[in-house]
All heavy atoms as an XYZ file, in Angstrom:
981
protein
N     115.789     91.536    137.497
C     115.834     92.111    136.162
C     115.650     91.040    135.085
O     115.011     91.287    134.077
C     117.160     92.860    135.990
C     117.238     93.613    134.708
S     116.011     94.920    134.701
C     116.607     95.909    133.421
N     116.206     89.854    135.316
C     116.082     88.767    134.346
C     114.619     88.375    134.182
O     114.144     88.179    133.058
C     116.930     87.548    134.761
C     116.654     86.355    133.879
C     118.412     87.904    134.730
N     113.875     88.274    135.294
C     112.456     87.946    135.213
C     111.689     89.027    134.459
O     110.749     88.728    133.734
C     111.856     87.752    136.607
C     112.324     86.464    137.238
O     112.706     85.532    136.554
N     112.299     86.416    138.550
N     112.068     90.280    134.655
C     111.405     91.381    133.959
C     111.657     91.285    132.458
O     110.744     91.444    131.660
C     111.897     92.718    134.494
C     111.163     93.897    133.935
C     111.633     95.206    134.545
O     111.719     95.301    135.776
O     111.915     96.122    133.757
N     112.890     91.014    132.066
C     113.216     90.872    130.642
C     112.461     89.687    130.052
O     111.928     89.772    128.940
C     114.741     90.742    130.429
C     115.415     92.068    130.781
C     115.063     90.323    128.998
C     116.916     92.029    130.792
N     112.365     88.603    130.800
C     111.626     87.433    130.329
C     110.149     87.779    130.132
O     109.544     87.412    129.131
C     111.765     86.283    131.326
C     111.152     84.988    130.824
C     111.372     83.822    131.768
N     112.781     83.643    132.058
C     113.279     83.474    133.283
N     112.485     83.456    134.330
N     114.573     83.308    133.459
N     109.575     88.507    131.082
C     108.159     88.904    130.981
C     107.946     89.837    129.794
O     106.939     89.726    129.084
C     107.707     89.565    132.278
N     108.874     90.749    129.562
C     108.779     91.658    128.417
C     108.873     90.861    127.121
O     108.086     91.079    126.194
C     109.867     92.752    128.481
C     109.990     93.492    127.164
C     109.581     93.726    129.615
N     109.819     89.926    127.056
C     109.965     89.103    125.852
C     108.684     88.332    125.569
O     108.240     88.250    124.416
C     111.149     88.150    126.007
N     108.053     87.794    126.610
C     106.785     87.070    126.427
C     105.689     88.007    125.940
O     104.901     87.646    125.077
C     106.367     86.412    127.739
C     107.215     85.220    128.114
C     106.865     84.669    129.491
O     105.775     84.993    130.019
O     107.688     83.919    130.029
N     105.636     89.215    126.488
C     104.631     90.194    126.063
C     104.807     90.632    124.622
O     103.855     91.053    123.973
N     106.025     90.527    124.124
C     106.317     90.876    122.736
C     106.098     89.702    121.788
O     106.229     89.855    120.574
C     107.760     91.372    122.607
C     108.074     92.698    123.289
C     109.584     92.933    123.335
C     107.381     93.850    122.585
N     105.793     88.537    122.336
C     105.560     87.368    121.496
C     106.668     86.345    121.528
O     106.598     85.323    120.846
N     107.721     86.622    122.284
C     108.809     85.673    122.421
C     109.650     85.524    121.171
O     109.510     86.258    120.195
N     110.508     84.534    121.217
C     111.444     84.291    120.121
C     110.757     84.020    118.781
O     111.237     84.497    117.743
C     112.375     83.129    120.486
C     113.569     83.018    119.590
C     114.611     82.042    120.102
O     114.582     81.683    121.280
O     115.468     81.657    119.288
N     109.614     83.311    118.749
C     108.966     83.074    117.448
C     108.579     84.364    116.721
O     108.682     84.448    115.506
C     107.717     82.262    117.809
C     108.016     81.626    119.112
C     108.923     82.585    119.822
N     108.141     85.375    117.464
C     107.724     86.643    116.852
C     108.915     87.574    116.669
O     109.048     88.222    115.625
C     106.623     87.319    117.700
C     106.313     88.710    117.192
C     105.375     86.463    117.713
N     109.777     87.628    117.671
C     110.921     88.541    117.613
C     112.029     88.062    116.678
O     112.810     88.865    116.177
C     111.507     88.744    119.011
C     110.620     89.488    119.994
C     111.171     89.370    121.405
C     110.502     90.945    119.586
N     112.094     86.750    116.475
C     113.152     86.209    115.634
C     114.496     86.150    116.347
O     115.532     85.944    115.727
N     114.472     86.324    117.643
C     115.691     86.292    118.467
C     115.279     86.103    119.907
O     114.133     86.330    120.270
C     116.457     87.595    118.314
C     115.666     88.762    118.895
C     116.225     90.148    118.727
N     117.635     90.254    118.937
C     118.395     91.173    118.389
N     117.850     92.089    117.617
N     119.668     91.220    118.611
N     116.217     85.707    120.722
C     115.914     85.590    122.148
C     116.348     86.873    122.852
O     117.294     87.535    122.440
C     116.635     84.384    122.758
O     118.031     84.567    122.704
N     115.598     87.229    123.863
C     115.944     88.377    124.698
C     116.246     87.848    126.091
O     115.338     87.503    126.832
C     114.783     89.381    124.762
C     114.328     90.021    123.464
C     113.185     90.985    123.740
C     115.462     90.736    122.776
N     117.523     87.765    126.405
C     117.915     87.231    127.707
C     118.588     88.270    128.589
O     118.607     88.138    129.797
C     118.848     86.043    127.528
C     118.164     84.899    126.833
C     119.124     83.789    126.519
N     118.516     82.938    125.513
C     118.228     81.689    125.696
N     118.503     81.111    126.823
N     117.668     80.997    124.740
N     119.127     89.292    127.959
C     119.847     90.316    128.717
C     119.374     91.702    128.291
O     118.714     91.861    127.262
C     121.373     90.228    128.467
O     121.622     90.554    127.093
C     121.927     88.848    128.788
N     119.758     92.677    129.077
C     119.454     94.070    128.744
C     120.086     94.446    127.402
O     119.489     95.171    126.608
C     119.983     94.976    129.865
C     119.652     96.428    129.703
C     118.190     96.745    129.984
O     117.554     96.038    130.772
O     117.690     97.719    129.394
N     121.250     93.931    127.131
C     121.940     94.200    125.860
C     121.147     93.649    124.683
O     121.022     94.309    123.652
C     123.362     93.598    125.884
O     124.064     94.135    127.012
C     124.125     93.906    124.619
N     120.608     92.422    124.831
C     119.764     91.841    123.780
C     118.556     92.731    123.510
O     118.189     92.978    122.362
C     119.259     90.455    124.181
C     120.343     89.407    124.301
O     121.442     89.606    123.738
O     120.088     88.388    124.960
N     117.942     93.190    124.584
C     116.759     94.033    124.476
C     117.085     95.354    123.780
O     116.375     95.783    122.876
C     116.168     94.285    125.860
C     114.905     95.113    125.932
C     113.782     94.491    125.116
C     114.482     95.284    127.378
N     118.168     95.982    124.171
C     118.564     97.253    123.553
C     118.859     97.082    122.066
O     118.485     97.929    121.252
C     119.777     97.832    124.281
C     119.451     98.329    125.670
C     120.696     98.713    126.455
O     121.822     98.583    125.988
N     120.476     99.185    127.670
N     119.519     95.982    121.707
C     119.824     95.725    120.295
C     118.537     95.529    119.489
O     118.411     96.045    118.373
C     120.729     94.498    120.167
N     117.582     94.818    120.071
C     116.302     94.584    119.379
C     115.543     95.896    119.174
O     114.945     96.115    118.124
C     115.453     93.589    120.165
N     115.584     96.772    120.160
C     114.920     98.075    120.040
C     115.600     98.910    118.959
O     114.929     99.534    118.134
C     114.898     98.813    121.392
C     113.969     98.096    122.372
C     114.470    100.271    121.213
C     114.062     98.596    123.804
N     116.930     98.915    118.945
C     117.662     99.688    117.925
C     117.347     99.208    116.511
O     117.210    100.006    115.593
C     119.163     99.612    118.173
C     119.685    100.624    119.150
C     121.203    100.728    119.110
N     121.856     99.456    119.290
C     122.169     98.901    120.469
N     121.853     99.524    121.579
N     122.778     97.736    120.540
N     117.232     97.896    116.342
C     116.916     97.333    115.025
C     115.463     97.581    114.643
O     115.132     97.607    113.465
C     117.158     95.821    115.027
C     118.602     95.436    115.078
C     118.784     93.929    115.210
O     117.803     93.174    114.989
O     119.899     93.521    115.537
N     114.617     97.725    115.631
C     113.174     97.867    115.402
C     112.515     96.507    115.509
O     112.958     95.550    114.881
N     111.484     96.435    116.324
C     110.763     95.172    116.480
C     110.041     94.824    115.191
O     109.594     95.717    114.468
C     109.721     95.264    117.598
C     110.285     95.437    118.981
C     109.648     96.280    119.883
C     111.410     94.763    119.405
C     110.128     96.442    121.168
C     111.911     94.919    120.686
C     111.267     95.761    121.572
N     109.881     93.531    114.912
C     109.041     93.142    113.778
C     107.616     93.628    114.023
O     107.152     93.657    115.167
C     109.094     91.613    113.791
C     110.216     91.244    114.687
C     110.440     92.376    115.613
N     106.919     93.994    112.981
C     105.564     94.524    113.137
C     104.622     93.514    113.779
O     103.614     93.884    114.355
C     105.022     95.027    111.799
C     104.904     93.988    110.719
C     103.659     93.129    110.814
O     102.669     93.517    111.392
N     103.740     91.942    110.259
N     104.965     92.228    113.721
C     104.114     91.195    114.310
C     103.945     91.366    115.816
O     102.989     90.860    116.390
C     104.679     89.803    114.017
C     104.654     89.429    112.548
C     105.155     88.026    112.337
C     106.676     88.023    112.363
N     107.262     86.733    112.009
N     104.853     92.103    116.459
C     104.734     92.286    117.907
C     103.484     93.086    118.266
O     102.961     92.942    119.366
C     105.975     92.949    118.554
C     107.232     92.163    118.291
C     106.133     94.376    118.144
N     103.001     93.912    117.350
C     101.846     94.758    117.656
C     100.627     93.928    118.033
O      99.928     94.238    118.999
C     101.532     95.683    116.478
C     102.623     96.687    116.144
C     102.276     97.432    114.866
C     102.852     97.644    117.297
N     100.373     92.873    117.300
C      99.245     91.993    117.600
C      99.447     91.322    118.953
O      98.515     91.224    119.755
C      99.101     90.944    116.495
C      97.942     90.012    116.697
C      97.850     89.017    115.554
C      96.758     88.017    115.818
N      96.730     86.968    114.790
N     100.661     90.877    119.227
C     100.971     90.216    120.495
C     100.796     91.172    121.669
O     100.252     90.804    122.708
C     102.399     89.669    120.479
C     102.647     88.615    119.437
C     101.870     87.338    119.687
O     101.661     86.967    120.850
O     101.466     86.702    118.686
N     101.263     92.398    121.494
C     101.166     93.393    122.561
C      99.706     93.733    122.834
O      99.280     93.804    123.992
C     101.969     94.662    122.209
C     101.700     95.779    123.197
C     103.457     94.341    122.151
N      98.938     93.932    121.780
C      97.514     94.243    121.948
C      96.818     93.113    122.697
O      96.033     93.357    123.621
C      96.859     94.492    120.594
N      97.129     91.897    122.338
C      96.523     90.747    122.996
C      96.975     90.658    124.453
O      96.155     90.457    125.350
C      96.886     89.465    122.251
C      96.218     88.234    122.800
C      96.542     86.996    121.983
O      97.177     87.069    120.940
N      96.110     85.857    122.458
N      98.247     90.825    124.702
C      98.791     90.750    126.064
C      98.214     91.833    126.964
O      97.937     91.595    128.141
C     100.314     90.873    126.008
O     100.859     90.931    127.302
N      98.034     93.029    126.405
C      97.516     94.157    127.187
C      96.004     94.213    127.220
O      95.427     95.041    127.923
C      98.067     95.467    126.623
N      95.349     93.340    126.448
C      93.890     93.325    126.423
C      93.291     94.566    125.790
O      92.263     95.061    126.227
N      93.953     95.068    124.743
C      93.474     96.270    124.068
C      93.366     96.015    122.567
O      93.956     95.073    122.046
C      94.403     97.482    124.331
C      95.840     97.191    123.886
C      94.351     97.886    125.791
C      96.800     98.353    124.066
N      92.617     96.854    121.896
C      92.487     96.751    120.447
C      93.699     97.408    119.791
O      94.451     98.150    120.450
C      91.216     97.460    119.954
O      91.362     98.867    120.198
C      89.974     96.931    120.643
N      93.866     97.189    118.504
C      94.966     97.845    117.794
C      94.775     99.360    117.778
O      95.747    100.106    117.834
C      95.111     97.295    116.379
C      95.710     95.890    116.292
C      95.723     95.395    114.852
C      97.107     95.838    116.871
N      93.521     99.816    117.733
C      93.248    101.255    117.810
C      93.681    101.833    119.143
O      94.279    102.906    119.208
N      93.362    101.121    120.229
C      93.795    101.562    121.559
C      95.315    101.514    121.672
O      95.919    102.380    122.300
C      93.166    100.685    122.644
C      91.683    100.889    122.814
C      91.048     99.874    123.744
O      91.451     98.683    123.716
O      90.138    100.268    124.496
N      95.913    100.501    121.055
C      97.373    100.405    121.064
C      97.988    101.596    120.350
O      98.935    102.207    120.855
C      97.832     99.098    120.413
C      99.338     98.895    120.294
C      99.999     98.871    121.673
C      99.649     97.622    119.532
N      97.453    101.937    119.201
C      97.958    103.088    118.444
C      97.881    104.354    119.293
O      98.838    105.122    119.375
C      97.191    103.263    117.144
N      96.740    104.559    119.951
C      96.569    105.747    120.799
C      97.534    105.707    121.971
O      98.122    106.733    122.341
C      95.133    105.834    121.291
N      97.716    104.543    122.543
C      98.614    104.388    123.684
C     100.060    104.684    123.298
O     100.832    105.203    124.097
C      98.495    102.966    124.231
O      99.251    102.813    125.382
N     100.414    104.372    122.059
C     101.774    104.607    121.570
C     101.926    105.990    120.945
O     103.000    106.339    120.477
C     102.157    103.546    120.536
C     102.179    102.105    121.034
C     102.418    101.158    119.871
C     103.220    101.929    122.127
N     100.835    106.770    120.928
C     100.820    108.098    120.331
C     101.159    108.029    118.843
O     101.947    108.808    118.325
C     101.770    109.047    121.072
C     101.500    110.505    120.750
O     100.361    110.832    120.375
O     102.435    111.320    120.864
N     100.552    107.046    118.177
C     100.724    106.852    116.742
C      99.351    106.790    116.099
O      98.370    106.447    116.745
C     101.446    105.528    116.457
C     102.856    105.388    116.986
C     103.330    103.949    116.821
C     103.801    106.333    116.270
N      99.294    107.076    114.836
C      98.027    106.940    114.126
C      97.853    105.482    113.707
O      98.829    104.742    113.544
C      98.010    107.836    112.884
O      98.923    107.355    111.922
N      96.611    105.095    113.528
C      96.331    103.741    113.042
C      96.971    103.553    111.667
O      97.443    102.468    111.328
C      94.834    103.501    112.986
N      97.022    104.619    110.897
C      97.647    104.574    109.562
C      99.139    104.241    109.662
O      99.669    103.481    108.865
C      97.426    105.914    108.856
C      98.031    105.980    107.479
C      97.216    105.131    106.488
N      97.853    105.202    105.200
C      98.355    104.156    104.560
N      98.251    102.957    105.072
N      98.931    104.294    103.397
N      99.808    104.803    110.657
C     101.236    104.495    110.856
C     101.426    103.014    111.150
O     102.360    102.386    110.638
C     101.810    105.311    112.009
O     101.874    106.665    111.669
N     100.545    102.453    111.969
C     100.647    101.020    112.271
C     100.399    100.186    111.019
O     101.057     99.170    110.817
C      99.663    100.635    113.376
C      99.941    101.219    114.751
C      98.940    100.682    115.767
C     101.355    100.938    115.210
N      99.484    100.624    110.169
C      99.228     99.910    108.918
C     100.452     99.964    108.005
O     100.796     98.982    107.351
C      98.021    100.493    108.199
C      96.714    100.196    108.885
C      95.551    100.926    108.231
O      95.734    101.866    107.468
N      94.349    100.491    108.550
N     101.108    101.116    107.962
C     102.321    101.249    107.143
C     103.399    100.282    107.618
O     104.131     99.718    106.816
C     102.849    102.680    107.210
C     102.504    103.504    106.021
C     103.311    104.789    105.948
N     103.423    105.515    107.190
C     102.547    106.412    107.646
N     101.465    106.685    106.948
N     102.755    107.038    108.780
N     103.492    100.104    108.920
C     104.514     99.197    109.465
C     104.279     97.770    109.016
O     105.215     97.001    108.872
C     104.554     99.255    110.992
C     104.979    100.589    111.531
C     106.362    100.995    111.003
N     106.679    102.325    111.441
C     106.726    103.384    110.649
N     106.481    103.272    109.369
N     107.025    104.558    111.133
N     103.016     97.408    108.783
C     102.726     96.056    108.292
C     103.392     95.831    106.946
O     103.898     94.760    106.659
C     101.227     95.835    108.173
C     100.567     95.668    109.493
C      99.110     95.334    109.321
N      98.514     95.153    110.632
C      97.239     95.201    110.872
N      96.386     95.420    109.889
N      96.780     95.032    112.077
N     103.403     96.859    106.120
C     104.025     96.747    104.800
C     105.541     96.787    104.900
O     106.235     96.095    104.169
C     103.533     97.874    103.892
C     102.069     97.761    103.547
C     101.611     98.927    102.718
C     100.119     98.832    102.473
N      99.577    100.017    101.844
N     106.056     97.626    105.794
C     107.502     97.786    105.929
C     108.151     96.635    106.688
O     109.331     96.371    106.493
C     107.807     99.113    106.633
C     107.381    100.315    105.817
C     107.471    101.616    106.584
O     107.961    101.619    107.738
O     107.052    102.637    106.030
N     107.390     95.992    107.560
C     107.914     94.826    108.262
C     108.525     95.087    109.626
O     108.599     94.198    110.444
N     108.999     96.300    109.875
C     109.633     96.614    111.158
C     109.153     97.958    111.670
O     108.839     98.853    110.895
C     111.150     96.681    111.021
C     111.782     95.353    110.790
C     113.177     95.301    111.397
N     113.656     93.952    111.445
C     113.473     93.125    112.459
N     112.850     93.529    113.526
N     113.932     91.898    112.428
N     109.157     98.062    112.978
C     108.843     99.342    113.615
C     110.091    100.206    113.630
O     111.217     99.692    113.620
C     108.381     99.111    115.055
C     107.174     98.212    115.255
C     106.891     98.051    116.737
C     105.959     98.763    114.550
N     109.896    101.499    113.673
C     111.023    102.423    113.823
C     111.571    102.284    115.247
O     110.903    101.759    116.140
C     110.554    103.859    113.577
N     112.780    102.755    115.439
C     113.428    102.661    116.746
C     112.580    103.311    117.837
O     112.367    102.723    118.895
C     114.796    103.326    116.690
C     115.570    103.206    117.973
C     116.888    103.923    117.893
N     117.728    103.285    116.879
C     118.948    103.678    116.593
N     119.483    104.703    117.217
N     119.644    103.057    115.664
N     112.059    104.515    117.588
C     111.282    105.199    118.619
C     109.972    104.459    118.893
O     109.489    104.428    120.020
C     111.034    106.668    118.257
C     109.933    106.909    117.259
C     108.639    107.176    117.683
C     110.198    106.876    115.897
C     107.627    107.406    116.770
C     109.192    107.098    114.977
C     107.905    107.367    115.406
N     109.390    103.841    117.864
C     108.166    103.068    118.059
C     108.451    101.815    118.883
O     107.670    101.453    119.772
C     107.570    102.679    116.706
C     107.075    103.870    115.908
C     106.839    103.552    114.450
O     107.427    102.588    113.909
O     106.042    104.288    113.834
N     109.563    101.165    118.583
C     109.951     99.977    119.341
C     110.193    100.324    120.804
O     109.811     99.569    121.700
C     111.214     99.345    118.740
O     110.952     98.879    117.443
N     110.791    101.478    121.061
C     111.023    101.906    122.434
C     109.691    102.139    123.151
O     109.510    101.733    124.296
C     111.874    103.168    122.462
C     112.203    103.601    123.878
O     112.839    102.810    124.605
O     111.810    104.719    124.258
N     108.733    102.752    122.473
C     107.415    102.985    123.068
C     106.708    101.664    123.348
O     106.068    101.495    124.384
C     106.559    103.854    122.161
C     107.012    105.286    122.110
C     106.143    106.079    121.181
N     106.660    107.437    121.025
C     106.131    108.335    120.215
N     105.069    108.034    119.499
N     106.656    109.532    120.119
N     106.815    100.722    122.403
C     106.202     99.409    122.595
C     106.837     98.725    123.804
O     106.138     98.171    124.656
C     106.335     98.536    121.326
C     105.976     97.091    121.612
C     105.476     99.093    120.203
N     108.163     98.773    123.888
C     108.860     98.176    125.035
C     108.351     98.761    126.346
O     108.062     98.031    127.297
C     110.375     98.381    124.920
C     111.057     98.314    126.259
C     111.180     97.102    126.936
C     111.529     99.461    126.866
C     111.766     97.049    128.193
C     112.119     99.414    128.116
C     112.237     98.205    128.777
O     112.812     98.158    130.021
N     108.229    100.077    126.416
C     107.785    100.720    127.654
C     106.372    100.291    128.034
O     106.086    100.041    129.206
C     107.866    102.240    127.513
C     109.293    102.745    127.446
C     109.329    104.218    127.043
N     110.664    104.678    126.822
C     111.408    105.294    127.735
N     110.928    105.507    128.945
N     112.619    105.683    127.457
N     105.495    100.190    127.052
C     104.133     99.748    127.329
C     104.130     98.298    127.812
O     103.470     97.967    128.793
C     103.249     99.900    126.089
C     101.814     99.373    126.235
C     101.069    100.128    127.338
C     101.089     99.472    124.910
N     104.865     97.444    127.125
C     104.912     96.026    127.499
C     105.493     95.867    128.897
O     105.037     95.040    129.686
C     105.708     95.205    126.458
C     105.979     93.796    126.947
C     104.959     95.167    125.146
N     106.473     96.670    129.228
C     107.069     96.616    130.564
C     106.035     96.989    131.631
O     105.934     96.339    132.670
C     108.266     97.552    130.650
C     108.958     97.506    131.987
C     110.256     98.316    131.958
N     110.863     98.274    133.253
C     110.711     99.222    134.194
N     109.983    100.297    133.934
N     111.294     99.108    135.364
N     105.251     98.031    131.372
C     104.203     98.432    132.313
C     103.176     97.314    132.468
O     102.757     96.991    133.585
C     103.530     99.741    131.849
C     104.498    100.905    132.011
C     102.243     99.996    132.628
C     104.032    102.180    131.346
N     102.786     96.706    131.365
C     101.820     95.608    131.412
C     102.394     94.438    132.219
O     101.717     93.873    133.087
C     101.423     95.152    129.990
C     100.596     93.872    130.028
C     100.677     96.257    129.268
N     103.649     94.083    131.947
C     104.287     92.967    132.655
C     104.382     93.240    134.155
O     104.096     92.355    134.976
C     105.677     92.695    132.075
N     104.754     94.455    134.516
C     104.855     94.800    135.937
C     103.484     94.803    136.603
O     103.338     94.330    137.734
C     105.546     96.149    136.115
C     107.034     96.175    135.785
C     107.557     97.604    135.782
C     107.823     95.308    136.759
N     102.480     95.313    135.903
C     101.124     95.311    136.462
C     100.655     93.880    136.698
O     100.096     93.571    137.758
C     100.166     96.051    135.527
N     100.888     93.003    135.750
C     100.484     91.606    135.911
C     101.235     90.949    137.061
O     100.659     90.194    137.837
C     100.709     90.835    134.609
C      99.712     91.194    133.531
C      99.978     90.421    132.258
C      98.949     90.754    131.190
N      99.176     89.981    129.955
N     102.502     91.269    137.173
C     103.315     90.674    138.244
C     102.836     91.121    139.621
O     102.664     90.315    140.520
C     104.775     91.061    138.042
C     105.678     90.548    139.123
C     107.092     90.927    138.847
N     107.955     90.544    139.936
C     109.182     90.966    140.073
N     109.712     91.771    139.178
N     109.906     90.579    141.089
N     102.633     92.411    139.789
C     102.310     92.921    141.115
C     100.842     92.815    141.477
O     100.510     92.734    142.662
C     102.817     94.353    141.273
C     104.312     94.381    141.371
C     105.087     94.851    140.314
C     104.970     93.889    142.485
C     106.474     94.840    140.383
C     106.348     93.868    142.565
C     107.093     94.346    141.510
O     108.461     94.323    141.583
N      99.967     92.812    140.498
C      98.549     92.655    140.793
C      98.143     91.183    140.814
O      97.077     90.846    141.306
C      97.694     93.450    139.806
C      97.905     94.972    139.891
C      97.125     95.674    138.810
C      97.520     95.496    141.267
N      99.001     90.334    140.250
C      98.827     88.896    140.348
C      97.767     88.268    139.473
O      97.629     87.059    139.436
N      97.030     89.059    138.750
C      95.939     88.540    137.944
C      95.879     89.345    136.653
O      95.861     90.573    136.701
C      94.632     88.686    138.749
C      93.420     88.274    137.965
O      93.227     87.067    137.778
O      92.664     89.178    137.543
N      95.835     88.662    135.520
C      95.816     89.361    134.230
C      94.629     90.310    134.110
O      94.764     91.435    133.643
C      95.796     88.366    133.072
C      97.139     87.673    132.866
O      98.068     87.915    133.659
O      97.254     86.893    131.916
N      93.458     89.857    134.535
C      92.262     90.696    134.422
C      92.380     91.955    135.280
O      92.012     93.044    134.862
C      91.015     89.925    134.818
C      90.659     88.853    133.824
C      89.437     88.138    134.283
N      88.491     88.149    133.181
C      87.289     87.678    133.257
N      86.845     87.188    134.390
N      86.501     87.699    132.204
N      92.876     91.784    136.492
C      93.040     92.945    137.393
C      94.058     93.915    136.813
O      93.873     95.137    136.869
C      93.465     92.487    138.784
N      95.126     93.379    136.247
C      96.165     94.232    135.666
C      95.611     95.019    134.476
O      95.858     96.223    134.360
C      97.355     93.386    135.238
N      94.876     94.348    133.617
C      94.317     95.020    132.441
C      93.302     96.081    132.862
O      93.288     97.193    132.328
C      93.717     93.988    131.465
C      94.862     93.190    130.820
C      92.858     94.654    130.408
C      94.433     91.971    130.054
N      92.487     95.769    133.859
C      91.527     96.749    134.370
C      92.272     97.960    134.940
O      91.901     99.103    134.681
C      90.644     96.095    135.438
C      89.482     96.928    135.879
C      88.499     96.191    136.788
N      89.115     95.373    137.825
C      89.159     94.031    137.829
N      88.626     93.352    136.834
N      89.727     93.375    138.805
N      93.347     97.719    135.686
C      94.143     98.804    136.261
C      94.753     99.670    135.152
O      94.766    100.896    135.246
C      95.244     98.234    137.157
C      96.125     99.284    137.748
C      95.869    100.045    138.850
C      97.399     99.710    137.260
N      96.911    100.911    139.082
C      97.868    100.727    138.123
C      98.202     99.324    136.181
C      99.086    101.360    137.933
C      99.416     99.958    135.999
C      99.838    100.966    136.867
N      95.232     99.035    134.098
C      95.869     99.758    132.998
C      94.904    100.664    132.245
O      95.300    101.684    131.718
C      96.490     98.772    132.004
C      97.734     98.051    132.478
C      98.012     96.848    131.591
C      98.923     98.988    132.504
N      93.626    100.288    132.192
C      92.655    100.994    131.372
C      91.825    102.035    132.120
O      91.120    102.815    131.498
C      91.700     99.989    130.736
C      92.352     99.125    129.687
C      91.341     98.123    129.187
C      91.513     97.854    127.727
N      90.450     97.027    127.188
N      91.883    102.044    133.430
C      91.033    102.948    134.228
C      91.846    104.096    134.811
O      93.036    103.947    135.105
C      90.373    102.176    135.355
S      89.228    100.923    134.772
N      91.178    105.222    134.997
C      91.874    106.355    135.610
C      92.271    105.980    137.030
O      91.596    105.203    137.704
C      90.993    107.603    135.601
O      89.859    107.399    136.396
N      93.393    106.510    137.455
C      93.972    106.144    138.739
C      94.167    107.395    139.578
O      94.871    108.320    139.160
C      95.306    105.433    138.482
C      95.906    104.847    139.711
O      96.062    105.524    140.712
N      96.265    103.580    139.626
N      93.553    107.417    140.738
C      93.641    108.588    141.605
C      95.097    108.870    142.014
O      95.510    110.018    142.087
C      92.776    108.382    142.842
C      92.591    109.636    143.624
C      91.521    109.529    144.664
N      91.470    108.223    145.297
C      90.948    107.989    146.472
N      90.417    108.962    147.143
N      90.929    106.783    146.973
N      95.881    107.808    142.237
C      97.276    107.987    142.625
C      98.107    108.626    141.505
O      99.171    109.195    141.763
C      97.896    106.651    143.029
N      97.613    108.539    140.283
C      98.304    109.136    139.131
C      97.634    110.436    138.703
O      97.758    110.866    137.564
C      98.329    108.149    137.957
C      99.058    106.834    138.196
C      98.880    105.908    137.005
C     100.532    107.068    138.493
N      96.906    111.038    139.617
C      96.233    112.293    139.310
C      95.091    112.135    138.325
O      94.804    113.045    137.547
N      94.457    110.965    138.347
C      93.337    110.718    137.452
C      93.739    110.237    136.070
O      92.886    110.017    135.213
N      95.027    110.072    135.837
C      95.505    109.612    134.529
C      95.274    108.112    134.363
O      95.160    107.370    135.338
C      97.003    109.901    134.373
C      97.349    111.362    134.377
C      96.834    112.060    133.141
O      96.954    111.569    132.036
N      96.228    113.224    133.338
N      95.243    107.668    133.124
C      95.110    106.251    132.792
C      96.520    105.711    132.567
O      97.255    106.232    131.718
C      94.230    106.066    131.543
C      92.822    106.593    131.836
C      94.205    104.608    131.106
C      91.928    106.667    130.628
N      96.934    104.670    133.313
C      98.312    104.171    133.209
C      98.769    103.790    131.812
O      99.928    104.010    131.460
C      98.313    102.951    134.135
C      97.239    103.236    135.116
C      96.179    103.983    134.341
N      97.904    103.225    130.984
C      98.315    102.768    129.654
C      98.383    103.890    128.626
O      98.736    103.651    127.486
C      97.379    101.675    129.151
N      98.084    105.106    129.009
C      98.160    106.215    128.052
C      99.600    106.634    127.835
O     100.414    106.595    128.740
C      97.338    107.396    128.560
C      95.876    107.073    128.612
C      94.972    108.040    127.993
N      95.553    109.293    127.615
C      94.952    110.453    127.763
N      93.761    110.506    128.311
N      95.503    111.557    127.363
N      99.907    107.075    126.657
C     101.262    107.439    126.231
C     101.911    108.466    127.161
O     103.094    108.410    127.419
C     101.215    107.968    124.807
C     102.479    108.600    124.328
C     103.560    107.569    124.101
N     104.764    108.252    123.730
C     105.875    108.226    124.432
N     105.951    107.560    125.532
N     106.944    108.869    124.027
N     101.168    109.416    127.668
C     101.772    110.471    128.486
C     102.231    109.961    129.846
O     102.827    110.711    130.605
C     100.821    111.655    128.626
C      99.459    111.274    129.198
O      99.182    110.075    129.358
O      98.681    112.199    129.447
N     102.005    108.694    130.146
C     102.407    108.141    131.433
C     103.818    107.568    131.408
O     104.370    107.254    132.432
C     101.434    107.052    131.894
C     100.071    107.526    132.214
C      99.989    108.538    133.317
N     100.781    108.171    134.451
C     101.310    109.028    135.294
N     101.163    110.304    135.135
N     102.012    108.627    136.311
N     104.406    107.339    130.220
C     105.739    106.713    130.190
C     106.589    107.308    129.159
O     106.768    107.861    128.362
C     105.655    105.195    130.018
C     104.729    104.721    128.942
C     105.199    104.454    127.679
C     103.365    104.573    129.179
C     104.351    104.031    126.696
C     102.528    104.137    128.196
C     103.023    103.871    126.961
O     102.188    103.436    125.967
């Protein structure tokens, strides 16, 4: 679990972007409740190999909502939870597939084991 939290923290941009360290499940839950800084969106898009538009769709948010967050500075609690879930899927895919490119390809393509669904789509988590 500690390695998973570390991988999630890295996918979110780490302490420089989050403004805090995430070492435990409690740290992670507190950060989600407060709302992640909007800067994590760029880090997540880069980590997942997707555009901000794809990220918005993956989080079931409009691009306009993401733009508003830039002005407000923080994501809402539910948005932070969605971002966490996506980052966790990306981190697990990278861990188990062993290669960033393979993981990103797996995340973006339909998967027969998932009934033809795309793993990075919002309805998957």
